[in-house]
VEXDREN-2710 file (C-alpha; in Angstrom, 1 decimal):
% VEXDREN-2710
k/r/px/py/pz
1/UNK/0.2/-0.6/-0.2
2/UNK/1.6/3.4/-1.2
3/UNK/0.8/6.8/0.1
4/UNK/2.4/10.0/-0.6
5/UNK/3.6/13.3/1.7
6/UNK/4.3/16.2/1.6
7/UNK/7.4/17.9/1.8
8/UNK/7.9/21.8/1.4
9/UNK/10.8/23.0/-0.1
10/UNK/12.5/25.9/-0.9
11/UNK/10.5/26.3/-4.4
12/UNK/7.1/25.2/-3.1
13/UNK/5.7/21.7/-1.9
14/UNK/6.8/19.3/-3.2
15/UNK/4.7/15.1/-2.9
16/UNK/7.3/12.8/-1.7
17/UNK/6.6/9.5/-2.6
18/UNK/6.7/7.0/0.7
19/UNK/5.9/3.3/1.3
20/UNK/4.0/2.9/4.3
21/UNK/5.5/-0.7/4.9
22/UNK/8.8/1.1/5.1
23/UNK/10.3/1.4/8.3
24/UNK/13.8/3.8/7.5
25/UNK/14.8/5.0/11.1
26/UNK/18.6/5.1/9.8
27/UNK/21.1/3.1/9.7
28/UNK/22.6/3.7/13.3
29/UNK/18.9/1.8/14.7
30/UNK/19.1/-1.5/11.9
31/UNK/19.7/-3.6/15.5
32/UNK/19.2/-1.3/17.4
33/UNK/16.9/-3.5/20.9
34/UNK/13.9/-1.1/21.3
35/UNK/12.2/-1.3/24.9
36/UNK/9.0/-0.9/26.0
37/UNK/8.0/1.4/28.2
38/UNK/7.2/-0.6/30.9
39/UNK/10.5/-2.1/30.1
40/UNK/12.5/0.9/31.0
41/UNK/9.6/1.9/33.7
42/UNK/11.0/-2.0/35.8
43/UNK/14.9/-1.0/34.5
44/UNK/14.7/3.0/35.9
45/UNK/13.0/0.7/39.1
46/UNK/16.3/-1.1/39.4
47/UNK/18.9/2.1/38.8
48/UNK/16.9/3.2/41.0
49/UNK/17.5/1.1/43.5
50/UNK/21.3/0.6/43.1
51/UNK/22.0/4.1/43.6
52/UNK/20.3/3.9/46.9
53/UNK/17.5/6.4/45.7
54/UNK/14.1/6.7/47.2
55/UNK/12.2/8.4/45.7
56/UNK/12.0/11.2/42.2
57/UNK/11.9/14.9/42.5
58/UNK/13.5/17.2/45.5
59/UNK/16.0/19.9/45.0
60/UNK/19.9/17.4/44.6
61/UNK/18.2/15.6/42.0
62/UNK/16.6/13.3/43.5
63/UNK/16.9/9.3/42.5
64/UNK/19.0/9.9/40.4
65/UNK/20.6/13.1/42.1
66/UNK/24.6/13.3/42.3
67/UNK/25.7/9.4/44.5
68/UNK/27.5/7.5/41.8
69/UNK/26.5/4.8/40.3
70/UNK/29.2/2.1/40.8
71/UNK/33.5/3.0/41.4
72/UNK/33.7/3.4/38.2
73/UNK/30.8/5.7/37.5
74/UNK/30.1/8.8/36.6
75/UNK/28.3/11.1/38.9
76/UNK/25.2/12.9/37.6
77/UNK/24.3/16.5/36.4
78/UNK/21.2/18.0/38.1
79/UNK/19.8/18.0/34.8
80/UNK/20.5/14.4/33.5
81/UNK/18.5/13.8/36.8
82/UNK/15.6/15.8/36.6
83/UNK/15.5/13.7/32.7
84/UNK/15.9/10.7/34.0
85/UNK/13.4/11.7/37.2
86/UNK/10.7/12.9/34.3
87/UNK/10.9/9.6/32.3
88/UNK/10.6/7.4/34.9
89/UNK/7.9/9.2/35.6
90/UNK/6.4/8.7/32.1
91/UNK/7.1/4.8/32.3
92/UNK/5.3/4.5/35.7
93/UNK/2.0/6.6/34.9
94/UNK/2.0/4.5/31.1
95/UNK/3.8/1.3/32.1
96/UNK/1.4/-1.3/31.2
97/UNK/2.6/-4.3/33.5
98/UNK/4.0/-3.8/37.5
99/UNK/4.9/-7.1/37.3
100/UNK/9.0/-7.7/36.2
101/UNK/7.4/-11.0/35.0
102/UNK/4.9/-10.2/33.6
103/UNK/7.2/-8.1/31.1
104/UNK/9.0/-10.7/30.3
105/UNK/6.2/-13.0/29.1
106/UNK/5.0/-10.2/26.6
107/UNK/8.4/-9.4/25.3
108/UNK/8.9/-13.9/25.4
109/UNK/5.6/-13.5/23.8
110/UNK/5.9/-11.5/21.0
111/UNK/9.6/-12.8/19.9
112/UNK/7.1/-15.9/19.8
113/UNK/5.8/-14.7/16.6
114/UNK/8.5/-14.9/14.7
115/UNK/6.5/-15.9/11.6
116/UNK/5.6/-12.6/11.3
117/UNK/9.4/-11.4/10.9
118/UNK/8.9/-8.1/13.0
119/UNK/11.0/-5.1/13.5
120/UNK/12.6/-4.7/16.5
121/UNK/10.7/-1.2/16.3
122/UNK/7.4/-2.8/16.0
123/UNK/7.4/-5.4/18.9
124/UNK/7.5/-2.0/21.3
125/UNK/5.3/-0.2/19.6
126/UNK/2.8/-3.9/19.9
127/UNK/3.8/-3.9/23.5
128/UNK/3.2/-0.4/24.2
129/UNK/-0.5/0.4/22.4
130/UNK/-1.5/-3.6/23.6
131/UNK/-4.2/-3.0/20.7
132/UNK/-7.3/-4.9/21.1
133/UNK/-8.2/-4.5/17.1
134/UNK/-5.3/-5.4/14.1
135/UNK/-7.6/-2.7/12.7
136/UNK/-6.6/-0.1/15.7
137/UNK/-3.4/-1.3/15.4
138/UNK/-2.6/-1.3/11.9
139/UNK/-3.3/2.6/12.5
140/UNK/-0.6/3.6/15.2
141/UNK/1.4/1.9/13.5
142/UNK/0.7/1.3/9.6
143/UNK/4.1/-0.8/8.8
144/UNK/2.5/-3.3/10.4
145/UNK/-0.3/-3.2/7.0
146/UNK/2.7/-5.8/5.9
147/UNK/1.8/-8.4/8.6
148/UNK/-0.5/-11.5/8.1
149/UNK/-3.8/-10.4/9.3
150/UNK/-5.2/-13.7/10.6
151/UNK/-1.3/-14.2/12.8
152/UNK/-1.4/-9.7/14.2
153/UNK/-4.9/-11.2/15.8
154/UNK/-3.6/-13.6/17.1
155/UNK/-0.5/-12.3/19.2
156/UNK/-2.4/-9.5/20.1
157/UNK/-5.7/-12.2/21.7
158/UNK/-2.2/-13.3/23.7
159/UNK/-1.5/-9.7/24.5
160/UNK/-4.9/-9.3/25.8
161/UNK/-4.5/-12.6/28.1
162/UNK/-1.4/-11.8/29.8
163/UNK/-3.1/-7.8/30.3
164/UNK/-6.4/-9.3/31.7
165/UNK/-4.4/-11.9/34.0
166/UNK/-2.0/-9.0/34.9
167/UNK/-4.7/-6.9/36.5
END
């Protein structure tokens, strides 16, 4: 399925052909592992524990304040600590799964559908959105138009079951 998008140039508006099912994130991201919001949430929670912080925020940078990560680790600057705290708050608010075991289960379930030939980005977005229908999922992630509808629906159904039992 092809769609056109418009792009501004100095001389006016130019139509650029775009293929919906082609993900172009750049060469540096070709082999990158994409994390879900829930995975980032649990990673940050573990990091907070190992840094000795209990809460977010505060004048000293909160849980990610100027506390050395490890004997050889760097000390975070105040702006870095504030950014990490904001990211942690976002992840806490939008994380779909509270249990690290559920996060692992979601990742394993998606990876079991190897026949779908999903990109890392698509796997992360499927886990983040947890849509009820293939149509909704494809609207949010247009590159999934190339994926078999029946298999994608089965994956979404299995993820819905995991979410139901996690609640």
